[in-house]
C-alpha positions in Angstrom: 0.0 0.0 0.0 1.0 3.6 -0.5 3.1 5.0 2.4 5.0 7.9 0.8 2.7 9.6 -1.8 4.1 12.0 -4.4 2.5 13.9 -7.2 3.8 13.7 -10.8 4.0 17.3 -12.1 2.5 17.2 -15.5 -0.1 14.4 -15.1 -1.0 15.3 -11.5 -1.2 11.5 -10.7 -0.4 10.4 -7.1 1.8 7.4 -6.7 4.0 6.0 -4.1 7.6 7.3 -4.2 9.1 3.9 -4.3 7.0 2.9 -7.4 8.0 6.0 -9.4 11.6 5.7 -8.3 11.6 2.1 -9.7 10.1 3.3 -12.9 12.5 6.2 -13.4 15.5 3.7 -13.2 14.3 2.4 -16.6 12.6 5.4 -18.1 12.9 9.1 -17.5 9.2 9.6 -18.4 5.9 10.1 -16.6 4.3 6.7 -17.0 0.8 8.3 -17.5 1.6 10.7 -20.3 5.2 10.0 -21.4 6.4 13.5 -20.6 9.9 14.0 -19.4 10.3 13.3 -15.7 13.1 13.1 -13.2 13.2 12.3 -9.5 13.8 15.9 -8.6 10.6 17.0 -10.4 8.2 15.0 -8.2 6.4 16.6 -5.4 5.6 15.1 -2.0 1.9 15.0 -1.1 2.0 15.7 2.6 -1.8 16.0 2.9 -2.3 12.6 1.6 0.5 11.2 3.6 -1.1 12.5 6.8 -4.4 11.0 5.8 -2.8 7.6 5.2 -1.0 7.7 8.6 -4.2 8.7 10.4 -6.1 6.0 8.6 -3.5 3.4 9.6 -3.6 4.5 13.2 -7.3 4.4 13.3 -7.3 0.8 11.9 -4.6 -0.2 14.5 -6.8 1.2 17.3 -9.9 -0.6 16.0 -7.8 -3.8 15.8 -6.5 -3.5 19.4 -10.1 -2.7 20.6 -11.5 -5.7 18.8 -8.8 -8.0 20.2 -9.5 -6.7 23.8 -13.2 -7.4 23.3 -12.5 -10.9 22.0 -10.1 -11.6 24.9 -12.8 -10.4 27.5 -15.4 -12.6 25.8 -13.1 -15.6 25.9 -12.3 -15.0 29.5 -16.0 -14.6 30.3 -16.7 -18.0 28.5 -13.9 -19.7 30.4 -15.3 -18.3 33.7 -18.8 -19.6 32.8 -17.4 -23.0 32.0 -15.5 -23.1 35.3 -18.7 -22.2 37.2 -20.6 -24.9 35.3 -17.9 -27.5 36.1 -18.0 -26.4 39.8 -21.8 -26.9 39.9 -21.5 -30.3 38.4 -18.7 -31.4 40.8 -20.3 -30.0 43.9 -24.0 -30.7 43.3 -25.4 -27.4 42.3 -25.5 -24.8 45.1 -22.7 -26.2 47.3 -19.4 -24.4 47.2 -16.1 -26.2 47.0 -15.7 -25.8 50.8 -19.0 -27.4 51.6 -19.8 -30.9 52.9 -18.8 -33.8 50.6 -21.6 -36.4 50.1 -21.0 -39.7 51.8 -18.4 -38.3 54.3 -19.5 -37.8 57.9 -18.6 -34.6 59.6 -16.3 -34.7 62.7 -18.7 -32.2 64.4 -21.6 -34.8 64.5 -19.8 -36.9 67.1 -19.6 -34.1 69.7 
């Protein structure tokens, strides 16, 4: 994708600097109208470059936010699965510290 946009002076086409530099190694012409073109004639497009940088940053933020949400959902799912397993192991409402079925309590003897 374009990271360093430039404007070709005669055709006013915007291209990435690396692309036009490669072209100029073989031909000193504007590839869109064949007029004479050298590297020192191209103009940076700072406005478009800022828009590209801003767009990329926005996408990165959206990606990080989506990953955080996915991580939270996965954590919730794991917590729910743990709770479900606890309920199955300990008979529903009893907590892991509660009485164990089939085992007499030492307090009953006293």
